N, C-alpha and C positions, 0 to 999 in steps of 0.2 A: 377498480383498484384491486390489486392483489398485494397482500402482506404475508411474508414468510416468517415462521417462527424459527428460532435457533435450533440446530440439531441437538438431540438429547433431551428435549423437553417432553413431558407427557403429552398425550393427545389433547388438542384443543376441543375435542368432541366429548370430553368427560362431562358427565352431568353436573358436577360441582362447578366446573369452569363455565359451562354454558349458562347456568343460573346467575353466576356472578357477572359474567359478560353482559347478559341482558339487563341486569340491574344497573350496571354502570352506563350502558347505552341509553337507558331511559332518562338518565340525567343529561346526557349529551343532546337529547331532543330539544332542550331549551335554546340551543344556538339557532339563530334565525338565518345567519349568513352561510352556514355549512350544515348540510343535512345528509345523514345516512338513511337511504331510502330502502335498501335491501342488503342482505348479507347471507353468507353461508360459511360455516366453520368446518374445516377439514382437519385431519389429524395434525398436519404440519404447516398449514397456511389458511388464510381467510380471503374470501372475495367480498367486495362491496360495490354497491351502486351508490354514487355520491352526487349530490348537487351542491354547487357553491356559487355564490353571487359573483365572485371575481377571483383572479389568481391569488390575491393576498388572502382572501377568506379560505381558499382551498389549501394553501400552504399552512396557515394557522390551524385549520381544522384537521388536516392530516397529522400535524404534530400532536394535537390533542388526542386524536384517535389512537396513534401509536403509543402515547403515554398511558392511556386508559388500558389498552391491551397489555402493556408491560406490567403495570401495577396489578392488574387482575391476575396475570401469570404468577407474579411474585407472591401475592396474597394467597391464592388458591393452592399453588404447588409448593409454597414455602421455599422459594428460591430467591437468589439475589443475582445481580449481574444482568447482562444484556439478554433480553427476551426475544428480540427481533433479529432476523438474519441480515437484513440489509434495508435499503430504502424501499419504498413502495413502487410498484409498477402501475402506471396510469395510462388510460387510453380515452381520449375524448370521443364521444359518440355523436354523430351528426344527422342520422336519418332514422325514421320510424322503424325500419327493419333492423338496423344495428341495435337500437335500444331494445326492441322486442327480443332479439336473439341474446343480447347480454343479460336481460332479465331472466330468460329461461336458463341460461348458463349459470348465473349466480344461484338462483333458487333451486335448481335441480342438479347442482354440481356433484352431490354425493352419489347420484346414480351413475354419472360419468366415471367416477372412481370405483364403482362396484360396491359401494357401501350399502348395507341393508339396515332398515329400522323396523323393529318389531311392531306389528299391528298399527302402522301409521301409513297414511297415504303420502304425507309430506314429511320431508326431513325435519326432525325436531331440533336440529342444530342450524336451522336457517330461519329467515323471517317469512317463510312461505305461509305460515298460518295467519299472518296479518295482510297478506297480499290479496287484492281485490280483482285481479285480472285472470282468474282461472277459467278455463273453457267449461269445466263442469263444476257443479255446486260442491263446495268444500265447507265443512262445518266451521263456523266462525270461532276464532280464538276467544277465550274468556279472560285471559290475562291482558294487562295493558301492553300496547305495542312498545317494542324496543327500537323502532324505526320511526322516522318522520314521514309525513305525507309529502309526496312529490308536489312541487310548485311549478316546474317548467312545463311547457306545453308538450315537449317530446316525452318526458317521463310520466306525465299525468294522463295525457290523452292521446298524443300522436302515435305512440307505439302500437296502440290498439288497431290502427289501420292495417298493420301487418298480421293481425290475427291474435286472438287470445291464446293463452298458454295452456297446454294440456299437462296435467300433473304426471302423466306417464311418459312424457317425452324424455329422451336421453340426449342432453346437449352435446354437440360436437361429434355425434356418431352418425355415420352415413349408412343408410340401409340400401342394399342393392336388390332391386326388383327385376326379375326376369320375366319377360313376356314370352310365353311358350309359342304363341302364334307368330310373333314377329322375330323371335329368336334373338332379340336384342336385350342387352343389360344396360341399365342407366342408373346413376346414383340419384337417390331421392333424399331430401332433407327431412328429418323427422321433426 
């Protein structure tokens, strides 16, 4: 899922917004039919990995998610009016590889956008610190998670068949490797 903020809003990556957002999402974890499993906040949009029991649960959950984001924007930035630019964009994932790539995309999206975070391996504006599928050991978070544990096979176990995720990956970037001996250039996925 991708949700865009209205133009003119301050960055969704501001520390005050991130703290308030995570507090609000800890309350959303109580929903059993709709689960936010991973997220990342960018300056003007947010990415989510969602599980829902059915289409109705997805619709109701997305409405609640949008309302929570809007209320948090209003409270933190002391603004009124519409906070979201439009409806959300959703894509259903069907294979372990798609889920693995989407997890990497969501959790590491700040790197794709060239954002830096001081002295941190993982983006502090994502749920990466609670994620348990990193290829290398990452220090465990001490704060309670703002995301739910995955329940579907694809999002809890299946995606691992496509390989664990490296915290240094840059999603969506193709690296070109040239073989001097063969003289060939081929795209490689990182």
